[in-house]
N, CA, C and O of each residue as an XYZ file, in Angstrom:
624
protein
N      18.965    -18.787     14.518
C      19.303    -20.113     13.089
C      20.495    -20.590     13.573
O      20.826    -21.745     13.840
N      21.231    -19.331     13.671
C      22.883    -19.746     13.259
C      23.099    -20.424     14.385
O      23.583    -21.524     14.122
N      22.897    -20.182     15.933
C      22.763    -21.400     17.033
C      22.641    -22.904     16.785
O      23.350    -23.869     17.069
N      21.368    -22.726     16.089
C      21.001    -24.203     16.198
C      21.536    -25.139     14.589
O      21.388    -26.337     14.348
N      22.216    -23.984     13.650
C      22.474    -24.984     12.591
C      23.825    -24.820     13.246
O      24.627    -25.278     12.432
N      24.390    -24.450     14.172
C      25.580    -25.172     14.548
C      25.503    -26.415     15.816
O      26.285    -27.307     16.143
N      24.569    -26.113     16.171
C      24.260    -27.596     17.237
C      23.473    -28.715     16.713
O      23.044    -29.541     17.518
N      23.131    -28.896     14.954
C      22.863    -29.921     13.946
C      23.078    -29.417     12.348
O      22.186    -29.110     11.558
N      24.784    -29.427     12.075
C      24.716    -28.744     10.972
C      24.554    -29.981     10.054
O      24.283    -29.430      8.987
N      24.553    -31.030      9.861
C      23.920    -32.102      9.047
C      22.531    -31.994      8.655
O      22.299    -32.133      7.454
N      21.348    -31.723      9.615
C      20.356    -31.651      9.662
C      20.225    -30.347      8.949
O      19.221    -30.291      8.239
N      21.053    -29.179      8.955
C      20.693    -27.887      8.626
C      21.078    -27.563      6.968
O      20.770    -26.625      6.233
N      21.924    -28.841      6.745
C      22.918    -28.750      5.382
C      21.803    -29.608      4.781
O      20.983    -28.997      4.096
N      21.662    -30.756      4.911
C      20.752    -31.541      4.276
C      19.324    -30.997      4.046
O      18.663    -31.520      3.150
N      18.824    -30.057      4.728
C      17.520    -29.384      4.810
C      17.757    -28.732      4.099
O      17.006    -28.777      3.125
N      19.093    -27.521      4.031
C      18.524    -26.473      3.095
C      19.266    -26.724      1.417
O      19.285    -25.771      0.638
N      19.823    -28.043      1.022
C      19.752    -28.940     -0.129
C      18.577    -29.485     -0.328
O      18.660    -30.294     -1.252
N      17.243    -29.398      0.226
C      16.027    -29.618     -0.295
C      15.178    -28.101     -1.121
O      14.432    -27.830     -2.063
N      15.767    -27.588     -0.229
C      15.110    -25.964     -1.187
C      15.675    -25.937     -2.413
O      16.763    -26.365     -2.798
N      14.756    -25.352     -3.007
C      15.444    -24.813     -4.569
C      16.143    -23.420     -4.721
O      15.426    -22.447     -4.954
N      17.229    -23.294     -4.627
C      17.953    -22.000     -4.933
C      18.186    -21.425     -5.668
O      18.997    -20.518     -5.480
N      17.477    -21.675     -7.188
C      17.044    -21.368     -8.521
C      15.726    -20.328     -8.248
O      15.538    -19.152     -8.559
N      14.929    -21.298     -7.537
C      13.964    -20.088     -6.951
C      14.007    -19.249     -6.015
O      13.075    -18.446     -6.071
N      14.851    -19.072     -5.005
C      15.194    -18.388     -4.472
C      16.274    -16.934     -5.089
O      16.449    -15.769     -4.729
N      16.809    -17.841     -6.199
C      17.646    -16.620     -6.344
C      17.144    -15.354     -7.658
O      17.449    -14.184     -7.886
N      16.129    -16.488     -8.355
C      15.133    -15.654     -9.108
C      14.239    -14.768     -8.342
O      14.046    -13.684     -8.892
N      13.532    -14.984     -7.005
C      12.962    -14.160     -6.250
C      13.736    -12.808     -5.635
O      13.264    -11.738     -5.248
N      15.302    -13.353     -5.710
C      15.752    -12.238     -5.292
C      16.202    -11.177     -6.902
O      16.919    -10.179     -6.838
N      15.807    -11.516     -7.734
C      16.495    -10.570     -8.700
C      15.194    -10.488     -8.896
O      15.266     -9.673     -9.816
N      13.714    -10.729     -8.739
C      12.645     -9.837     -8.694
C      12.372     -9.102     -7.751
O      11.382     -8.397     -7.947
N      12.846     -8.995     -6.834
C      12.781     -7.950     -5.865
C      14.134     -7.275     -5.433
O      14.601     -7.250     -4.294
N      14.380     -7.026     -5.960
C      15.969     -5.946     -6.916
C      15.455     -5.450     -7.767
O      15.335     -4.226     -7.745
N      14.903     -6.286     -8.955
C      14.730     -5.372     -9.796
C      13.090     -4.355     -9.367
O      12.793     -3.226     -9.756
N      12.319     -5.279     -8.472
C      11.020     -3.768     -8.101
C      11.788     -2.894     -7.424
O      11.574     -1.704     -7.656
N      12.772     -3.221     -6.514
C      13.415     -2.084     -5.692
C      13.609     -1.267     -6.644
O      12.725     -0.423     -6.789
N      14.721     -1.227     -7.542
C      14.752     -0.514     -8.590
C      13.694     -0.083     -9.430
O      13.791      1.018     -9.972
N      12.914     -0.642     -9.574
C      11.974      0.449    -10.237
C      10.815      1.473     -9.432
O      10.022      2.357     -9.757
N      11.136      0.946     -8.500
C      10.691      1.352     -7.108
C      11.507      2.955     -6.837
O      10.901      4.003     -6.615
N      13.033      2.797     -6.927
C      13.368      4.073     -6.966
C      13.369      5.008     -7.950
O      13.394      6.169     -7.542
N      13.353      4.870     -8.961
C      13.049      5.346    -10.224
C      11.931      6.089    -10.316
O      11.874      7.250    -10.721
N      10.697      5.157     -9.793
C       9.474      6.116     -9.998
C       9.594      6.588     -8.657
O       8.524      6.137     -8.250
N      10.009      7.065     -7.824
C      10.121      8.676     -6.636
C      10.706      9.235     -7.419
O      10.192     10.323     -7.678
N      11.627      9.007     -7.988
C      12.316     10.449     -8.587
C      11.721     10.399     -9.873
O      12.496     10.737    -10.768
N      10.705     10.114    -10.200
C      10.020     10.644    -11.658
C       8.906     10.903    -10.527
O       7.850     10.920    -11.159
N       8.647     11.091     -9.307
C       7.552     11.824     -8.961
C       8.268     13.388     -8.698
O       7.816     14.524     -8.839
N      10.110     12.665     -8.077
C      10.431     14.417     -7.708
C      10.404     15.415     -8.752
O      10.298     16.598     -8.428
N      10.499     15.038    -10.121
C      10.584     15.732    -11.168
C       9.737     15.681    -11.896
O       9.912     15.620    -13.113
N       8.152     15.696    -11.102
C       6.856     16.514    -11.625
C       6.351     15.572    -12.385
O       5.613     16.097    -13.218
N       6.405     14.132    -12.528
C       6.300     13.306    -14.260
C       5.741     12.136    -13.085
O       6.346     11.407    -12.299
N       3.943     12.396    -13.455
C       3.143     11.332    -13.085
C       2.758     10.412    -13.755
O       2.314      9.379    -13.255
N       2.856     10.614    -14.970
C       2.255      9.686    -15.489
C       3.832      8.136    -15.656
O       3.596      6.932    -15.756
N       5.182      8.755    -15.631
C       6.262      7.841    -15.399
C       6.193      7.355    -14.704
O       6.157      6.125    -14.708
N       6.124      8.247    -13.514
C       5.813      7.650    -11.955
C       5.320      6.534    -11.776
O       5.908      5.660    -11.138
N       3.771      6.325    -12.487
C       2.700      5.503    -12.654
C       2.989      4.351    -13.357
O       2.116      3.484    -13.400
N       3.822      4.207    -13.801
C       4.323      3.673    -14.994
C       5.347      2.410    -14.419
O       5.339      1.181    -14.488
N       6.111      3.323    -13.893
C       7.134      2.464    -12.791
C       6.584      1.909    -11.602
O       7.055      0.814    -11.296
N       5.901      2.276    -11.016
C       5.244      1.987     -9.206
C       4.158      0.679    -10.000
O       3.806     -0.174     -9.185
N       3.681      0.486    -11.304
C       3.161     -0.425    -11.164
C       4.531     -1.277    -11.956
O       4.383     -2.478    -11.731
N       5.678     -1.046    -12.722
C       6.627     -2.663    -12.729
C       7.155     -2.835    -11.141
O       7.646     -3.810    -10.573
N       6.886     -1.649    -10.724
C       7.340     -2.485     -8.668
C       6.644     -3.327     -8.410
O       6.969     -4.473     -8.098
N       5.190     -2.723     -8.533
C       4.563     -3.628     -8.326
C       4.108     -4.882     -9.019
O       3.262     -5.557     -8.432
N       4.522     -5.257    -10.104
C       3.830     -6.542    -10.677
C       5.492     -7.464    -10.106
O       5.680     -8.669     -9.935
N       6.398     -6.342     -9.954
C       7.520     -8.053     -9.566
C       7.555     -8.146     -8.272
O       8.350     -8.948     -7.782
N       6.764     -7.407     -7.474
C       6.120     -7.792     -6.008
C       5.541     -9.211     -6.169
O       5.751    -10.212     -5.485
N       4.710     -9.027     -7.316
C       3.408     -9.867     -7.357
C       4.545    -11.635     -8.324
O       4.420    -12.821     -8.017
N       5.121    -11.264     -8.996
C       6.123    -12.125     -9.777
C       6.706    -13.134     -8.405
O       6.667    -14.357     -8.273
N       7.054    -12.439     -7.811
C       7.936    -13.135     -6.506
C       6.852    -13.734     -5.493
O       7.159    -14.815     -4.990
N       5.398    -13.069     -5.061
C       4.585    -14.450     -4.459
C       3.749    -15.154     -5.113
O       2.806    -15.762     -4.606
N       4.140    -15.112     -6.722
C       3.598    -15.911     -7.147
C       4.805    -16.960     -7.622
O       4.302    -17.944     -8.165
N       6.200    -17.017     -7.569
C       7.311    -17.947     -7.476
C       7.230    -18.688     -5.898
O       7.367    -19.884     -5.641
N       6.981    -17.636     -5.021
C       7.157    -18.592     -3.678
C       5.953    -19.081     -3.675
O       6.103    -20.302     -3.654
N       4.863    -18.837     -3.685
C       3.885    -19.766     -3.794
C       4.013    -21.032     -4.728
O       3.375    -21.995     -4.302
N       4.587    -21.210     -5.719
C       5.070    -22.606     -5.710
C       5.845    -23.115     -5.085
O       5.908    -24.345     -5.067
N       6.584    -22.435     -4.458
C       8.108    -23.266     -3.800
C       7.023    -23.430     -2.851
O       6.724    -24.622     -2.922
N       6.160    -22.769     -1.867
C       5.296    -23.344     -0.522
C       4.636    -24.666     -1.070
O       4.684    -25.781     -0.550
N       3.893    -24.220     -2.456
C       2.969    -26.026     -3.018
C       3.488    -27.132     -2.533
O       2.992    -28.020     -1.840
N       5.169    -26.895     -3.235
C       5.975    -28.046     -3.695
C       5.846    -28.464     -1.976
O       5.131    -29.351     -1.510
N       6.564    -27.739     -1.384
C       7.395    -27.943      0.076
C       5.844    -28.502      0.630
O       5.898    -29.700      0.908
N       4.996    -28.119      0.764
C       3.712    -28.557      1.246
C       3.301    -30.395      0.573
O       2.980    -31.378      1.240
N       3.419    -30.315     -0.419
C       3.065    -31.390     -1.090
C       3.791    -32.253     -0.949
O       3.318    -33.331     -1.309
N       5.135    -32.299     -0.432
C       6.166    -33.249     -0.440
C       6.402    -33.462      1.263
O       7.445    -33.892      1.756
N       4.993    -32.994      2.143
C       5.544    -33.084      3.881
C       5.885    -32.045      4.181
O       5.416    -31.719      5.272
N       6.695    -31.094      3.594
C       7.639    -30.319      4.278
C       7.102    -28.972      5.029
O       7.256    -27.800      4.684
N       6.310    -29.598      6.352
C       5.758    -28.413      6.803
C       6.481    -27.853      7.814
O       7.557    -28.381      8.092
N       6.018    -26.633      8.590
C       6.394    -25.681      9.738
C       7.427    -26.622     10.407
O       8.633    -26.774     10.208
N       6.146    -27.475     11.668
C       7.273    -28.971     12.204
C       7.930    -30.087     11.762
O       7.937    -31.169     12.350
N       8.534    -29.811     10.634
C       9.244    -30.768      9.607
C      10.522    -31.233     10.843
O      10.651    -32.253     11.520
N      11.136    -30.281     10.770
C      12.797    -30.264     11.556
C      12.648    -29.067     11.583
O      11.875    -28.401     10.893
N      14.051    -28.386     13.119
C      14.234    -27.233     12.927
C      14.218    -26.413     12.063
O      13.221    -25.709     11.901
N      15.467    -26.279     11.186
C      15.760    -25.573     10.005
C      14.384    -25.214      9.212
O      14.189    -24.037      8.906
N      13.349    -26.296      8.849
C      12.260    -25.632      8.102
C      11.189    -24.948      9.430
O      10.279    -24.156      9.185
N      11.504    -25.407     10.714
C      10.571    -24.308     11.432
C      10.658    -23.025     10.903
O       9.796    -22.245     10.499
N      12.564    -22.923     11.031
C      12.866    -21.122     11.122
C      12.408    -20.597      9.240
O      12.135    -19.469      8.828
N      12.468    -21.679      8.603
C      12.437    -21.795      6.995
C      11.297    -20.705      6.898
O      11.270    -19.496      6.667
N      10.167    -21.898      7.242
C       8.607    -21.307      7.265
C       8.009    -19.932      8.387
O       7.455    -18.916      7.967
N       8.220    -20.155      9.472
C       8.425    -18.785      9.568
C       9.341    -17.688      9.300
O       8.591    -16.713      9.334
N      10.161    -17.390      9.128
C      11.370    -16.639      8.556
C      10.513    -16.182      6.948
O      10.637    -15.076      6.422
N      10.045    -16.814      6.638
C       9.852    -16.702      5.100
C       8.016    -16.541      5.092
O       7.320    -16.177      4.145
N       7.845    -16.698      5.626
C       6.136    -16.419      5.715
C       6.010    -14.834      6.179
O       5.490    -13.859      5.636
N       6.762    -15.027      7.505
C       6.053    -13.786      7.890
C       7.176    -12.139      6.923
O       7.111    -10.985      7.347
N       7.771    -12.429      6.066
C       8.676    -11.828      5.128
C       7.351    -11.464      3.636
O       7.166    -10.462      2.946
N       6.816    -12.558      3.664
C       5.633    -12.763      2.326
C       4.350    -12.204      3.035
O       3.322    -12.171      2.359
N       4.299    -11.640      4.684
C       3.215    -10.855      5.078
C       3.334     -9.635      4.488
O       2.408     -9.006      3.975
N       4.911     -9.170      4.587
C       5.446     -8.304      4.623
C       5.216     -7.476      2.991
O       4.798     -6.344      2.749
N       5.664     -8.532      2.100
C       5.338     -8.207      0.981
C       3.912     -7.767      0.648
O       3.636     -6.825     -0.094
N       3.047     -8.547      1.274
C       1.987     -7.993      0.930
C       1.460     -6.936      1.404
O       0.663     -6.207      0.814
N       1.773     -6.838      2.213
C       1.500     -5.831      3.083
C       1.789     -4.138      2.273
O       1.135     -3.099      2.360
N       3.028     -4.464      1.518
C       3.898     -3.196      0.832
C       3.000     -3.381     -0.550
O       2.738     -2.402     -1.249
N       2.559     -4.689     -0.878
C       1.762     -4.213     -1.589
C       0.322     -3.626     -1.937
O      -0.231     -3.249     -2.970
N       0.122     -3.681     -1.167
C      -1.137     -2.487     -0.902
C      -1.234     -1.719     -0.664
O      -2.248     -1.062     -0.900
N       0.382     -1.050      0.347
C       0.470      0.152      0.218
C       0.404      0.773     -1.017
O      -0.430      1.550     -1.480
N       1.869      0.097     -1.677
C       1.708      0.469     -3.102
C       0.504      0.785     -3.918
O       0.263      1.792     -4.584
N       0.007      0.023     -3.780
C      -1.370      0.427     -4.967
C      -2.396      0.878     -4.183
O      -3.528      0.698     -4.632
N      -2.241      1.625     -2.717
C      -3.077      2.600     -2.757
C      -2.543      4.213     -2.973
O      -3.185      5.263     -2.925
N      -1.489      4.027     -3.160
C      -0.794      5.388     -3.284
C      -1.020      5.378     -4.903
O      -1.335      6.412     -5.490
N      -0.844      4.189     -5.550
C      -1.480      4.359     -7.102
C      -1.717      5.012     -7.075
O      -1.260      6.130     -7.316
N      -3.616      4.160     -6.374
C      -4.822      4.915     -6.752
C      -4.840      6.080     -6.350
O      -5.380      7.010     -6.949
N      -4.182      6.162     -5.171
C      -3.933      7.708     -4.740
C      -3.595      9.013     -5.871
O      -3.868     10.153     -6.246
N      -3.009      8.150     -5.997
C      -2.079      9.480     -7.361
C      -3.267      9.545     -8.646
O      -3.498     10.604     -9.231
N      -3.717      8.720     -8.860
C      -4.810      8.442    -10.014
C      -5.650      9.967    -10.482
O      -5.908     10.660    -11.467
N      -5.863      9.881     -8.816
C      -7.272     11.076     -8.650
C      -6.495     12.260     -8.923
O      -5.320     12.525     -8.668
N      -7.950     13.303     -9.843
C      -7.697     14.597    -10.778
C      -7.083     15.331     -9.331
O      -5.993     15.887     -9.468
N      -7.658     15.364     -8.075
C      -7.416     16.069     -7.290
C      -6.496     15.248     -6.096
O      -7.048     15.134     -5.002
N      -5.485     14.824     -6.212
C      -4.782     13.984     -5.431
C      -4.254     14.544     -4.049
O      -3.467     15.466     -4.261
N      -4.418     14.307     -2.809
C      -3.815     14.366     -2.157
C      -1.985     13.966     -1.568
O      -1.100     14.238     -0.757
N      -2.218     13.476     -2.253
C      -0.715     11.949     -1.575
C       0.125     12.987     -2.093
O      -0.016     13.565     -3.170
N       1.190     13.207     -1.057
C       2.283     13.954     -0.638
C       3.715     12.644     -1.347
O       3.866     11.424     -1.416
N       4.461     13.893     -1.726
C       5.798     13.024     -1.859
C       6.191     12.599     -0.681
O       7.132     11.825     -0.859
N       5.956     12.710      0.378
C       6.650     12.608      1.750
C       5.600     10.972      2.057
O       5.730     10.502      3.188
N       4.930     10.435      1.369
C       3.722      9.696      1.200
C       4.495      8.394      0.480
O       4.705      7.283      0.967
N       4.785      8.820     -0.611
C       5.284      7.948     -1.713
C       7.169      7.554     -1.399
O       7.809      6.716     -2.034
N       7.728      8.455     -0.235
C       9.090      8.205      0.311
C       8.946      7.795      1.302
O       9.976      8.128      1.888
N       8.080      7.018      2.275
C       7.408      6.360      3.114
C       7.694      4.871      3.019
O       8.464      4.140      3.641
N       6.507      4.582      1.679
C       5.706      3.473      0.944
C       7.326      3.301      0.585
O       7.727      2.632      1.538
N       8.313      3.516     -0.166
C       9.089      2.892     -0.820
C      10.245      2.809      0.193
O      11.093      1.972     -0.115
N      10.514      3.624      1.559
C      11.333      2.520      2.219
C      11.029      1.707      2.844
O      11.765      0.850      3.334
N       9.685      1.831      2.971
C       9.333      0.044      3.393
C       9.191     -0.929      2.561
O       9.153     -2.131      2.829
N       9.097     -0.339      1.377
C       9.111     -1.484      0.098
C      10.725     -2.104      0.122
O      11.062     -3.284      0.222
N      11.638     -0.824     -0.014
C      12.964     -1.259      0.546
C      13.829     -2.132      1.354
O      14.846     -2.791      1.137
N      12.974     -1.875      2.483
C      12.984     -2.650      3.710
C      13.194     -3.894      3.875
O      14.115     -4.421      4.499
N      11.536     -4.835      2.791
C      11.195     -5.906      2.413
C      12.235     -6.547      1.683
O      12.768     -7.647      1.826
N      12.424     -5.536      0.792
C      14.056     -6.255      0.056
C      15.204     -6.298      1.073
O      15.841     -7.261      1.500
N      15.272     -5.270      1.285
C      16.352     -6.131      2.578
C      16.365     -7.269      3.336
O      17.286     -7.993      3.713
N      14.536     -7.315      3.577
C      15.138     -8.864      4.853
C      15.284     -9.734      3.712
O      16.337    -10.365      3.622
N      14.586     -9.841      3.014
C      15.166    -10.609      1.582
C      16.408    -11.195      1.289
O      16.653    -12.344      0.920
N      17.417     -9.917      1.581
C      18.559     -9.755      0.677
C      19.351    -10.649      1.422
O      20.177    -11.362      0.853
N      19.105    -10.695      3.169
C      19.869    -11.346      4.227
C      18.740    -12.819      4.228
O      19.235    -13.895      4.561
N      17.458    -12.767      3.895
C      17.423    -14.224      4.483
C      17.705    -15.305      3.409
O      17.901    -16.494      3.659
N      17.699    -14.625      1.942
C      18.346    -15.742      1.018
C      19.430    -16.396      1.054
O      19.349    -17.602      0.820
N      20.935    -15.726      1.395
C      21.789    -16.648      1.573
C      21.606    -17.371      3.151
O      22.115    -18.482      3.297
N      20.994    -16.839      4.141
C      21.367    -17.800      5.447
C      20.345    -19.111      4.852
O      20.572    -20.317      4.756
N      19.387    -18.456      4.583
C      18.688    -19.970      4.416
C      19.139    -20.823      3.180
O      19.664    -21.930      3.305
N      18.946    -20.349      2.239
C      19.549    -20.945      1.112
C      20.684    -21.472      0.472
O      20.735    -22.465     -0.255
N      21.923    -20.433      0.938
C      23.820    -21.162      0.757
C      24.453    -21.602      2.019
O      25.072    -22.648      2.212
N      24.180    -20.560      2.919
C      24.897    -20.951      4.023
C      25.424    -22.561      4.915
O      26.449    -23.120      5.307
N      23.919    -22.764      4.872
C      23.850    -23.947      5.934
C      24.112    -25.252      5.149
O      24.116    -26.335      5.736
């Protein structure tokens, strides 16, 4: 993306200005907050407090869902404006990168939901290692967004 941005700096700059940086910043806050609650939930499970673990895991998922909701609004606005994947080079990257990320967030929410449902069982076989692995995946989603946000919304 950087190479193409250097080849077409005006196009990338003008295209970036078509994005709503406020949406991007709020979504960053949503994911960082979600990651914070994920870290607390793992800590609570290590302290053998399943009720607090479940509470913080639900908050983790809630903020992930808020991310998807705002991203859906952003996508809707782009589609309505005719700014689709083939609109120009910048938006080809925008759609591919953000959709790839959204898919990972959805997969992460499915994983976290299965962990939540598993831990709710009376004789749960959910292990701390399972929870830590799901947390690592969720934090990877945070990390990807922390890289995507400035590249897409701020730099060009």
